[in-house]
N, C-alpha and C positions, 0 to 999 in steps of 0.2 A: 682735240681735233674736231673741227666742225664738219657738217655734212659734205662740204666741198673738199674735204681732205686737206685743209690748211690748218695751221696751228692757230688756236684762239689766243687772244690777249692773255688770258689766264695761263694757258699752256706756255706761252713765250716767257711770262714772268717766272713760272716754275722752273723752266730750263735754265734761267739765268741765276737763280738763287742757290748758293752752296753753303753759306755760313750758318743758315738756319733751315728749318724744315720747309722745303719749297712748296709743298701742297697746302700746308696749314697757312703759310703766309700768303699764298695766292688767294686762298679763301678769305682770310681776314681783310686783305686789301679790298676785295670785292664787297664784303659786308660793310666796311667802314667808308666806302667811296674813296679809297686810296688815302686813308688817314686824314680826310678832309677837315675834321673838327679838332685834330690834334696839332699842337704846336711842335716845333723841333725838340724842345725840352721834354714834352710828353712822349715823343717817339723814342728819345734816349731812354726814358724810364721803361718803356716796353722792351726795347732792345737789350736793356741791362739784365733781363731775365735769362738771357742766353749766353752769359759770359763765363759760366762754369767756375765762378770764383768760389774758393773753398773757405768755409766759415766753420768754426768749431760747432759741434752738435748742439751744445747748450746755448749758443748764440744765434742759431738758425731760425729763420722765419718760415712757417709752413703755408701761410696764406698771403696773397698779395696785399700790400697796404691800401687802405681805403681813403687816404687823404686827398686823392684826385679821382673823382668819379669817372671821368673819361678814360683815364689810364687803367683804372681798376676794371672797367667793363671790357676793354680790349684784351687785357691780360686774362680775364675770366673766359672770354670767348676763345682765345688762343689755347687755353688749357683744355677746354672742351674739344677743340679741333685736334689737339695732340692726343687726347684720350680716344677719339674716334679713329684716327689713323693708326694708333698703336693697337687698338682692338681689331681693326681691319687686318693689319699685318698678322696678328696672332691667329685670327680665324682662318686665314688662307695659308698659314704656316710659311710666311714670307719674312725674311730678315733683311731689311734694307740697310741696316747699320745706322739708322737714324737714332739720334739721341733725343729722347722725349723728356729729359729733365728740364724743369724750369726752376730758376733760382730767384727768389723774391728779396734777397738780403740787401741789395744795393739800389733798388728801384728809387726810393726817396733820395738817397745820397747822390745818385747819378743826376737826378733832376736838380738837386741843390747845387751840384757842381756846375751845371749849365748856368745857373742864376748867379753864381759867385763872380764878382767883377773885379775884385782886387786880389793881389797876391796874399794879403793877410786873410781875407775871407777863405781863400783856398786852403791855406795852411791850417786855419781853425777847423775847417771841414775835414781835412785829412786826419788831424789829431782826433776828432770826434769819431771818425770811422774806425780808427785804430782802437780807441778806447771802448767803443760800444760793440764792435764786431770782431776785433782782433785782426783786421785786414791791414797789411802793411802797404807802404807806398808803391812798391814794385808790383804787387798784386792788383792794386787799384789802377795803376797805369796800364797793365795788360788788359784789364776789363774795359777801360776807356778805348784802347786801341781796337779791341774786338768790336765794340759798338761802332767805331768809325769804319771798320772793314765791312760791317753789315750795311751801314749807310752808303758806302761807296758802291757796293754791289747793287743796292736799290737804285742808286743814281744811274747806273748803267741801263737798267731796263726802263727807267723813266725817260731817258733819252730815246731809246728804241721805240717806245710807244707814244712819245710826245706828251707826256704828262709833266708840264712845266711847273705846276703848283707843287707837286710832290718832289720834283727835282730840286726846287728852291729850298724846300725843307731839308732834304738830304744834304745839300751842299752847306747849309747853315750849321749842321750838326758839328762838323769839324771846327768851325769857328767857336762854337759854344764849349767844346770839350777839350780841344788841343790848346792848352794854355799853361803858363807857368811851368810846372814840372812834368806835365803830360803832353808830350809832343811826339811827332812821328819818329824822332830820333831817340826817344826815351827807352825803347825796348832794347835791352842788351842781354847777351847770353853769357 
């Protein structure tokens, strides 16, 4: 809230986000000029850290991959913001129920999924994910759908604040990720 008692852009963004930590993401958007230097595929890599995909302990990755410097830096900054907000909650004995877990296991795979253009490429990647991480198709589809839910949430506030550049990136995410076996109709119970 600004001195005129109106909601700031950062506050508006924070009130719109529910899929991920709203304050940490409001901060990172401000720090990165709304993901200006990130491609939609890069953003998918960042969002993949919040999919809560389960990987066996001996196959887990404890640090973000460094194969993309921009993505690595954003994830590192988000991790610092998460630590800040978790420490803040602890210091004032507040439990917001926020999940401060970040998962780095599918960052590279999610970005590769975006770059896969043929059904055969997608099948090969899915087989590799299963072999290297023990992640089955259904789990990967759920992760992709979670990434799309985050992107859809971001698209809503982009419309509200008039950020066309980020809105275009968010709407491109579904085109890059919802293909072949991973579609909006993929999730079944």
